[in-house]
C-alpha angles and dihedrals in degrees: 000000000000138000096293093054089045093054088045093054092043091052093049091048092050093045091054097042099041095084088048100056095040088055087046091052092050094044093048089048089053096052092047097048090042090060095044099039129064100226130061091215100047091080090051093055089049093049094046090053093047090043088061094048090053090051092050090049094051091045095051090051082085087082090065093052096225140011131205115262085235092060090046089052098054106024098082095051095037089052091048091054093043100048107034094086090063090062093047091051092052093051095047089050088049091051089053095049100040088074092060097052138061091211121057093208088060091052093047091051090054089046094054092052095047094043095047091057091058096035093055094056092044093049096045090063089049094048088046090055094051093043088055086067089067091071091067114109084213097087098211086073090058091045092055094038096057093043094049098044089052089048091055091050093049088047095058091042090054094047092051098039110027108023092061089058092046092049095047091051094047096038098104090047091045088054092045098054100049124147139177112277140206103259114145123203110252099182095101093047088048094051091045090054095047093048092053099033093131091054094051089049090053093045096053092045088055091046089055096075099053087045090056089047094049091045092054093048098045109120116237121199125204096192117113094201092061089066095047126083110268095230096064110121094239093051091046089050091047093052089047093054090046094050100039104030101023092238132108103168125085093242 
């Protein structure tokens, strides 16, 4: 038992499970986008673009010299979740513009300019949030902050520079393999909210107070072993030391 063994077990577990939950993230993203989008190949184009951005991000980590294994474990899935919206936004803009131009390339050119104006503002707030982690004295925050801020920048760059080429190359196939999608009609809901807008403002102001109370009384734990599988060798050994010898620390 002890901290060194705990770190070793954690590293081995992450190395073993990392490909699994990346595949799960990709599979769940495919399912979600296939339900909400009207082409089977549209999600493939988005994931290809984001996959390139993730590879670029991990490749440029070499300038840092080294990164934490925890950063390595969460960065890919986190980048996928944070930057996927940018790809969807560009494609939706392209769908709007393609009706106004005879040449798809002209429509994509206008879409890139329009999308970049919105994406730059949206991405800057995300980048600022990740860079704020760099001011933590706990240097894991700096590690995650730099890698993820860089990931967002590369995600936007890939959406603006690479995704348009992918979409133009795949446009015919995307149109060919269209299918009905899950797109609920929100007009009745919108009307209901607008008619009762004062009620919703009051409701959420009232909910603010129990939310503050719950936040102040939420328990926080600082033990690494509570977040790890209880069948890991180091956790089993630590419990045995605690139960039989009344000691759970390495000293």
